[in-house]
C-alpha positions as CSV (number, residue, x, y, z in Angstrom):
1,X,115.4,-33.0,-8.8
2,X,118.6,-31.0,-9.5
3,X,119.2,-29.7,-13.0
4,X,121.0,-27.0,-14.9
5,X,119.1,-23.7,-15.4
6,X,117.8,-23.6,-19.0
7,X,117.2,-20.3,-20.8
8,X,114.2,-21.8,-22.5
9,X,112.0,-24.9,-21.8
10,X,112.4,-27.9,-24.0
11,X,109.4,-30.1,-24.8
12,X,109.9,-33.8,-24.8
13,X,107.8,-35.3,-27.6
14,X,107.8,-38.9,-26.4
15,X,104.4,-40.1,-25.2
16,X,103.8,-42.8,-22.5
17,X,100.9,-45.2,-22.7
18,X,100.6,-44.8,-18.9
19,X,99.3,-41.3,-19.5
20,X,96.2,-42.4,-21.3
21,X,93.0,-42.9,-19.3
22,X,91.7,-46.4,-19.1
23,X,88.3,-45.4,-20.6
24,X,87.8,-44.0,-24.1
25,X,87.7,-40.2,-24.5
26,X,85.9,-37.9,-26.8
27,X,87.3,-37.6,-30.3
28,X,86.8,-33.8,-30.5
29,X,87.6,-31.1,-28.0
30,X,84.8,-30.3,-25.5
31,X,84.6,-26.6,-26.1
32,X,84.9,-24.4,-23.0
33,X,87.7,-26.0,-21.0
34,X,88.3,-22.6,-19.5
35,X,84.8,-22.3,-18.1
36,X,84.1,-23.1,-14.4
37,X,82.0,-26.1,-15.3
38,X,84.7,-28.1,-17.1
39,X,88.0,-26.3,-16.2
40,X,89.6,-29.6,-15.1
41,X,88.5,-31.6,-18.1
42,X,91.8,-32.9,-19.4
43,X,90.4,-35.4,-22.0
44,X,87.5,-33.4,-23.4
45,X,84.7,-35.9,-22.5
46,X,82.7,-33.2,-20.8
47,X,83.4,-34.4,-17.3
48,X,85.7,-32.6,-14.8
49,X,88.6,-34.7,-13.6
50,X,90.3,-34.8,-10.3
51,X,94.0,-34.2,-9.9
52,X,95.5,-35.3,-6.5
53,X,99.0,-34.6,-5.3
54,X,101.0,-37.1,-3.4
55,X,104.3,-35.3,-2.8
56,X,105.7,-37.8,-0.4
57,X,105.3,-40.7,-2.9
58,X,108.5,-42.6,-3.6
59,X,109.9,-43.5,-7.0
60,X,111.4,-47.0,-6.4
61,X,113.5,-46.4,-3.3
62,X,113.8,-42.6,-3.9
63,X,111.9,-41.1,-1.1
64,X,109.5,-38.1,-1.5
65,X,110.1,-37.8,-5.3
66,X,106.4,-37.1,-5.6
67,X,103.5,-38.1,-7.9
68,X,100.2,-36.8,-9.1
69,X,97.2,-39.1,-9.7
70,X,94.4,-38.0,-12.1
71,X,91.1,-39.7,-11.4
72,X,88.9,-39.4,-14.5
73,X,85.4,-38.0,-14.1
74,X,82.4,-39.7,-15.4
75,X,78.7,-40.4,-14.9
76,X,79.3,-42.4,-11.8
77,X,82.0,-39.9,-10.6
78,X,85.7,-40.8,-10.0
79,X,87.2,-44.1,-9.0
80,X,90.6,-45.7,-8.7
81,X,89.9,-47.9,-11.7
82,X,90.0,-45.0,-14.1
83,X,93.2,-43.2,-13.3
84,X,96.6,-42.0,-14.5
85,X,99.7,-41.6,-12.4
86,X,102.3,-38.9,-13.4
87,X,105.8,-38.6,-12.0
88,X,109.0,-37.2,-13.2
89,X,109.9,-40.7,-14.3
90,X,106.9,-40.9,-16.7
91,X,107.9,-40.8,-20.4
92,X,107.3,-37.3,-21.8
93,X,107.5,-35.5,-18.4
94,X,110.6,-33.4,-18.0
95,X,113.1,-33.9,-15.1
96,X,114.2,-36.9,-13.1
97,X,112.7,-38.0,-9.7
98,X,115.1,-37.3,-6.9
99,X,114.8,-37.4,-3.1
100,X,112.8,-34.5,-1.7
101,X,111.6,-33.1,-5.0
102,X,108.0,-33.3,-3.8
103,X,106.5,-33.3,-7.3
104,X,102.8,-32.6,-6.8
105,X,103.0,-30.3,-3.7
106,X,100.6,-28.0,-5.7
107,X,98.3,-28.7,-8.6
108,X,96.2,-26.4,-10.9
109,X,94.4,-26.6,-14.2
110,X,93.6,-24.4,-17.2
111,X,93.5,-24.6,-21.0
112,X,96.8,-22.8,-21.5
113,X,97.2,-23.4,-25.3
114,X,93.5,-22.8,-26.0
115,X,92.9,-26.1,-27.8
116,X,89.7,-26.9,-25.9
117,X,91.3,-29.3,-23.4
118,X,92.3,-28.4,-19.9
119,X,96.0,-28.8,-19.1
120,X,97.5,-29.9,-15.8
121,X,99.9,-27.7,-13.9
122,X,102.2,-29.4,-11.2
123,X,104.2,-27.5,-8.7
124,X,107.4,-28.8,-7.0
125,X,108.4,-25.9,-4.8
126,X,111.0,-28.0,-3.0
127,X,112.9,-28.9,-6.1
128,X,116.6,-27.9,-6.5
129,X,117.7,-26.3,-9.8
130,X,121.4,-26.1,-10.5
131,X,123.1,-25.2,-7.2
132,X,120.0,-23.5,-5.9
133,X,118.3,-25.6,-3.3
134,X,114.5,-25.3,-3.1
135,X,114.3,-23.1,-6.1
136,X,111.2,-24.9,-7.2
137,X,109.7,-25.9,-10.6
138,X,106.4,-25.9,-12.4
139,X,105.5,-28.5,-15.1
140,X,102.5,-28.3,-17.5
141,X,101.2,-31.6,-18.9
142,X,99.1,-31.1,-22.0
143,X,95.5,-32.3,-22.2
144,X,94.0,-33.9,-25.3
145,X,91.6,-36.4,-26.6
146,X,93.9,-39.2,-25.4
147,X,94.2,-37.8,-21.9
148,X,97.3,-36.2,-20.5
149,X,100.4,-36.7,-22.5
150,X,103.7,-35.0,-22.8
151,X,104.8,-32.1,-20.7
152,X,107.2,-29.1,-20.4
153,X,108.6,-26.9,-17.7
154,X,107.4,-23.4,-17.2
155,X,110.6,-21.2,-17.2
156,X,110.7,-18.3,-14.7
157,X,111.3,-14.9,-16.3
158,X,114.8,-13.6,-16.6
159,X,116.2,-12.4,-13.2
160,X,113.9,-14.5,-11.1
161,X,115.3,-15.1,-7.6
162,X,118.5,-13.2,-8.3
163,X,120.7,-13.3,-5.2
164,X,118.0,-15.2,-3.3
165,X,117.6,-18.8,-2.2
166,X,114.8,-21.1,-1.1
167,X,112.3,-19.3,-3.4
168,X,110.0,-22.2,-3.8
169,X,108.8,-21.5,-7.3
170,X,105.4,-23.2,-7.6
171,X,104.3,-22.6,-4.0
172,X,101.0,-21.3,-5.4
173,X,99.6,-21.7,-9.0
174,X,96.5,-19.9,-10.3
175,X,95.0,-19.0,-13.6
176,X,92.4,-16.6,-15.0
177,X,91.6,-14.7,-18.2
178,X,92.6,-11.1,-17.4
179,X,92.3,-9.6,-20.9
180,X,89.1,-11.3,-22.2
181,X,90.8,-13.0,-25.1
182,X,89.8,-16.6,-24.0
183,X,93.4,-17.5,-23.2
184,X,94.1,-17.8,-19.4
185,X,96.9,-15.9,-17.8
186,X,99.1,-17.9,-15.4
187,X,100.5,-16.6,-12.1
188,X,103.0,-18.6,-10.0
189,X,103.6,-17.7,-6.4
190,X,106.7,-18.2,-4.4
191,X,108.8,-16.8,-1.5
192,X,110.5,-14.5,-4.1
193,X,109.0,-12.3,-6.8
194,X,105.6,-12.8,-8.3
195,X,105.8,-14.2,-11.9
196,X,103.0,-13.6,-14.4
197,X,102.5,-15.1,-17.8
198,X,100.1,-13.9,-20.6
199,X,98.4,-16.6,-22.6
200,X,98.1,-18.3,-24.9
201,X,101.0,-20.7,-24.4
202,X,102.8,-22.7,-27.1
203,X,103.6,-26.3,-26.7
204,X,107.2,-25.3,-26.0
205,X,106.0,-23.8,-22.7
206,X,106.5,-20.2,-24.1
207,X,103.8,-17.7,-23.2
208,X,102.8,-14.7,-25.3
209,X,104.5,-12.6,-22.6
210,X,105.8,-12.8,-19.1
211,X,107.1,-10.5,-16.4
212,X,108.4,-10.3,-12.8
213,X,106.7,-8.2,-10.2
214,X,109.1,-7.2,-7.4
215,X,106.8,-4.5,-5.9
216,X,105.3,-6.8,-3.2
217,X,108.5,-8.6,-2.1
218,X,107.4,-12.1,-1.4
219,X,104.4,-13.4,-3.4
220,X,103.4,-16.7,-1.8
221,X,99.7,-16.5,-2.4
222,X,97.7,-15.3,-5.4
223,X,94.0,-15.4,-6.4
224,X,92.4,-14.7,-9.7
225,X,88.7,-14.2,-10.6
226,X,86.2,-11.8,-12.0
227,X,84.8,-9.7,-9.1
228,X,83.3,-6.8,-11.2
229,X,81.4,-8.7,-13.8
230,X,83.3,-7.4,-16.8
231,X,84.3,-10.9,-18.0
232,X,87.9,-10.3,-17.1
233,X,89.7,-11.7,-14.0
234,X,91.2,-9.5,-11.4
235,X,94.4,-10.6,-9.6
236,X,94.8,-10.4,-5.8
237,X,98.2,-11.0,-4.2
238,X,98.5,-12.5,-0.7
239,X,102.2,-12.3,0.2
240,X,101.6,-14.2,3.5
241,X,102.8,-13.2,7.0
242,X,105.0,-10.1,7.0
243,X,106.8,-8.1,9.7
244,X,104.1,-6.6,11.8
245,X,101.3,-8.4,10.0
246,X,101.1,-12.1,10.7
247,X,97.6,-12.3,9.2
248,X,99.0,-11.3,5.8
249,X,98.0,-8.3,3.7
250,X,95.8,-8.5,0.6
251,X,96.6,-6.5,-2.5
252,X,94.6,-5.9,-5.7
253,X,96.8,-5.6,-8.7
254,X,96.4,-2.4,-10.7
255,X,98.5,-3.5,-13.7
256,X,102.0,-4.8,-14.6
257,X,105.1,-2.9,-13.5
258,X,106.5,-0.2,-15.7
259,X,110.3,-0.7,-16.1
260,X,110.8,3.1,-16.4
261,X,108.8,3.8,-13.2
262,X,108.8,0.5,-11.3
263,X,106.9,1.8,-8.3
264,X,104.1,3.4,-10.3
265,X,100.8,1.6,-10.7
266,X,101.5,-0.5,-7.7
267,X,99.0,-2.9,-6.2
268,X,96.2,-1.4,-4.1
269,X,96.3,-2.7,-0.5
270,X,92.9,-3.6,1.0
271,X,93.5,-2.3,4.5
272,X,90.7,-4.2,6.2
273,X,91.4,-7.5,4.6
274,X,93.8,-10.3,5.4
275,X,94.6,-13.8,4.3
276,X,97.2,-16.4,3.4
277,X,95.2,-18.3,0.8
278,X,92.0,-17.5,-1.1
279,X,89.4,-18.4,-3.7
280,X,86.8,-16.5,-5.7
281,X,83.2,-17.6,-6.4
282,X,79.7,-16.1,-6.6
283,X,78.4,-16.8,-3.1
284,X,75.3,-14.5,-3.2
285,X,74.3,-15.3,-6.8
286,X,74.5,-11.7,-8.0
287,X,76.8,-12.4,-10.9
288,X,79.9,-11.0,-9.3
289,X,82.7,-13.1,-7.9
290,X,83.3,-12.9,-4.2
291,X,86.8,-13.2,-2.5
292,X,87.2,-15.7,0.4
293,X,90.5,-15.8,2.2
294,X,91.8,-18.1,4.9
295,X,94.1,-17.4,7.8
296,X,94.9,-20.6,9.6
297,X,97.6,-19.4,12.0
298,X,96.3,-18.1,15.3
299,X,98.4,-16.6,18.1
300,X,99.5,-20.1,19.3
301,X,101.1,-20.8,15.9
302,X,102.1,-17.3,14.8
303,X,103.4,-16.2,18.2
304,X,102.0,-12.7,17.7
305,X,98.8,-11.0,18.9
306,X,97.9,-9.8,15.5
307,X,97.2,-13.3,14.3
308,X,93.9,-14.9,13.3
309,X,91.1,-15.6,15.7
310,X,91.8,-18.5,18.0
311,X,91.8,-21.7,15.8
312,X,91.9,-19.7,12.5
313,X,89.3,-17.8,10.5
314,X,88.1,-17.0,7.0
315,X,87.1,-13.6,5.6
316,X,84.6,-12.8,2.8
317,X,84.7,-9.7,0.5
318,X,81.7,-9.4,-1.9
319,X,82.1,-8.3,-5.5
320,X,80.0,-5.7,-7.2
321,X,80.0,-3.5,-10.4
322,X,82.8,-1.6,-8.7
323,X,84.6,-4.7,-7.9
324,X,86.2,-5.0,-4.4
325,X,87.3,-1.7,-3.0
326,X,89.7,-0.6,-0.3
327,X,86.8,0.7,1.8
328,X,85.2,-2.7,2.2
329,X,85.3,-4.5,5.5
330,X,85.2,-8.3,5.3
331,X,82.7,-10.5,6.9
332,X,84.7,-12.9,9.3
333,X,83.8,-16.4,10.2
334,X,85.5,-18.7,12.7
335,X,84.6,-21.6,15.0
336,X,83.3,-19.2,17.7
337,X,80.9,-17.6,15.1
338,X,77.3,-18.7,16.1
339,X,76.2,-21.6,13.9
340,X,79.7,-22.6,12.8
341,X,80.2,-26.3,13.8
342,X,82.9,-27.0,16.3
343,X,84.6,-24.8,18.8
344,X,87.7,-22.6,18.4
345,X,90.8,-24.1,20.0
346,X,94.4,-23.3,19.7
347,X,96.0,-24.4,16.4
348,X,92.9,-25.9,14.8
349,X,94.1,-24.3,11.5
350,X,90.6,-23.5,10.4
351,X,91.0,-21.9,6.9
352,X,94.1,-23.9,6.0
353,X,92.4,-24.9,2.8
354,X,89.4,-23.5,0.9
355,X,87.1,-24.4,-2.0
356,X,84.0,-22.7,-3.5
357,X,81.2,-24.6,-5.4
358,X,77.5,-25.2,-5.5
359,X,76.7,-28.5,-3.7
360,X,73.0,-28.4,-4.0
361,X,72.3,-26.6,-7.4
362,X,70.5,-23.6,-5.7
363,X,72.5,-21.0,-7.7
364,X,74.6,-19.9,-4.7
365,X,78.2,-21.0,-4.3
366,X,79.0,-22.7,-1.0
367,X,82.4,-22.6,0.9
368,X,84.2,-25.7,2.1
369,X,86.9,-25.0,4.8
370,X,89.6,-27.3,6.0
371,X,90.7,-27.4,9.6
372,X,93.3,-30.2,9.5
373,X,94.7,-29.8,13.0
374,X,91.4,-30.0,14.8
375,X,91.2,-32.6,17.6
376,X,88.4,-35.1,17.3
377,X,87.5,-37.3,20.3
378,X,90.8,-36.6,22.0
379,X,92.7,-37.5,18.8
380,X,95.1,-34.5,18.1
381,X,95.3,-33.4,14.5
382,X,92.5,-35.7,13.3
383,X,91.0,-32.9,11.3
384,X,87.6,-31.6,10.2
385,X,86.0,-29.9,7.2
386,X,83.2,-27.4,7.5
387,X,80.7,-26.5,4.8
388,X,79.1,-23.0,5.0
389,X,76.2,-22.3,2.6
390,X,75.8,-19.5,0.1
391,X,72.6,-17.5,-0.1
392,X,71.1,-14.3,-1.5
393,X,72.4,-12.6,1.8
394,X,75.8,-14.0,1.3
395,X,77.7,-16.6,3.2
396,X,75.6,-17.9,6.1
397,X,75.9,-20.4,9.0
398,X,72.3,-21.6,8.4
399,X,72.6,-25.3,7.5
400,X,76.3,-25.3,8.2
401,X,77.7,-28.8,8.6
402,X,81.0,-30.2,9.9
403,X,82.5,-33.5,8.8
404,X,85.1,-35.7,10.4
405,X,86.0,-39.4,10.1
406,X,83.8,-40.0,13.1
407,X,80.8,-38.5,11.3
408,X,78.1,-41.2,10.8
409,X,78.4,-42.5,7.2
410,X,82.0,-41.3,6.7
411,X,84.2,-44.4,6.3
412,X,87.0,-45.1,8.7
413,X,87.6,-43.6,12.2
414,X,89.3,-40.4,13.2
415,X,92.9,-41.0,14.3
416,X,95.6,-38.7,15.5
417,X,97.3,-36.6,12.8
418,X,95.2,-37.9,9.9
419,X,95.0,-34.3,8.8
420,X,91.4,-34.6,7.4
421,X,90.9,-31.3,5.7
422,X,94.5,-30.6,4.7
423,X,93.0,-30.0,1.2
424,X,89.4,-29.6,0.2
425,X,87.7,-29.4,-3.2
426,X,84.1,-28.8,-4.5
427,X,83.7,-29.9,-8.1
428,X,80.9,-31.4,-10.2
429,X,82.7,-34.6,-11.3
430,X,79.6,-36.5,-12.6
431,X,77.9,-33.5,-14.4
432,X,74.7,-33.5,-12.4
433,X,75.0,-29.8,-11.6
434,X,75.9,-30.4,-8.0
435,X,79.5,-30.3,-6.7
436,X,80.9,-33.4,-5.0
437,X,82.7,-32.8,-1.7
438,X,86.3,-33.9,-1.8
439,X,88.5,-33.8,1.4
440,X,92.2,-34.8,1.5
441,X,93.4,-37.0,4.4
442,X,97.2,-37.2,3.7
443,X,98.1,-38.5,7.1
444,X,95.8,-41.6,6.9
445,X,98.1,-44.6,7.2
446,X,101.3,-44.4,5.2
447,X,99.7,-43.6,1.9
448,X,97.0,-41.0,2.5
449,X,93.4,-40.9,1.3
450,X,90.5,-38.9,-0.1
451,X,86.9,-38.7,1.2
452,X,84.2,-38.1,-1.5
453,X,80.5,-37.4,-1.1
454,X,78.2,-36.6,-4.0
455,X,76.0,-33.5,-4.0
456,X,72.3,-33.4,-3.7
457,X,69.4,-31.0,-3.3
458,X,70.0,-31.1,0.5
459,X,73.9,-30.9,0.2
460,X,76.6,-33.6,0.5
461,X,75.3,-37.2,0.8
462,X,77.2,-38.8,3.6
463,X,75.5,-42.1,3.5
464,X,77.2,-44.1,0.7
465,X,80.1,-41.7,0.6
466,X,83.5,-43.4,0.0
467,X,87.2,-43.2,0.6
468,X,89.9,-43.6,-2.0
469,X,93.5,-44.3,-0.8
470,X,96.9,-43.9,-2.4
471,X,97.9,-47.5,-2.4
472,X,95.0,-48.3,-4.7
473,X,96.0,-45.7,-7.2
474,X,99.3,-47.1,-8.2
475,X,101.6,-44.7,-6.3
476,X,104.7,-46.1,-4.6
477,X,104.9,-46.1,-0.8
478,X,108.4,-46.9,0.5
479,X,109.7,-45.8,3.9
480,X,108.1,-42.4,4.2
481,X,104.5,-41.3,4.1
482,X,103.3,-40.8,0.5
483,X,100.8,-38.0,1.6
484,X,98.3,-38.7,-1.2
485,X,95.6,-36.1,-0.8
486,X,98.0,-33.3,0.2
487,X,96.9,-31.1,-2.8
488,X,93.9,-30.6,-5.0
489,X,93.3,-27.9,-7.6
490,X,91.6,-25.8,-4.9
491,X,94.3,-23.8,-2.9
492,X,95.7,-24.5,0.5
493,X,98.4,-22.9,2.6
494,X,101.9,-23.8,1.7
495,X,104.3,-21.3,3.2
């Protein structure tokens, strides 16, 4: 939508009944909404919930206004019967739906106000603000015992995007507790400066502090997580492709900028690492978070020889008591790596999306990788998702599995440009200790779908897995594709 730039965010206090889940919620907060186990628990019932972006959804006849669907977790996992649809037309949500806003292009979650309930963050990087096209916006919708209710915009720090256009504020959203006070910090990526907010947040949307970081130039990607075991998250910046480095550099932040010496304390470049998007999780079970990055653009897409391995790749850097250092060389996986399902072909986009979670409760985090442009049975762009297993030795190809819509037990059939794997997510939605496998298929029909498989001791259970599609969730499909399943709370490449 187009709106005037506001100096401070304004909280709308009206509450819509449509924001309340259809099942009853816990009366008191479920403590620990910032922990990995329940970080997406918006209503405090102890079950993680699933936020799904549909940025192409219409609002009446307004094309691509965008929507987010929250599927409420429970003992029998998620279903379309327990859902909430949030748009910029929902009472209590700031803004107005306008063509091309693409509300829900990115989604994330954290307990920003430290009340024991996770809050939902929604990015609209294509949104116009004032006369600035594609300036972008980020909305937080507050969690509570009644589910998700009123929301407020997160205002960029003063000076953001000065003399620049097409910033795409909200291109990436990530959170993590960097100072150990129990309140998460929020970082918002864009094609302009990096923006950082120190928690906790007030319900007005105001953070305890915020600042711009211009030292990296563009700041499209950002990853936060504890890689040295001190209980505080580190922040890694992934600016994306740069002149002379289409694979994208990786920087470890050393601290906020000093206005009196703006180039001091600058981020440490990891010279052997690269990536466009990333995720942190404990793959080898040693108590330290490990950094996984994805580079989906190979030479055929980037047009340069310094691009990713043919078809795309992922890289792994292991944490330790010293954290992740500049001397480390990453372990690289691609579809020509022995044991990785499939074969590397031009423009497969292996690494376009990433998620980390323990699918079999063995204590080692596994990595799910989307390859949405992979051809399947001569169907271009049908897409695939590949699961690599964690182990005491780190990420391994032993027991690696690939999934497509032609995999036995997966509903439907692979079709051209379905984009299976555009988004991926590993999350324990039914609290059995094993992460469900969730894969976005935004090109499926005109609405888009999700594929879900429950976890087990042997990994994802394909037989009995199911598909949920946008038309059944209450979103509006008009003339354009709604693209339900484009985004989940695990990151994907949006450049």
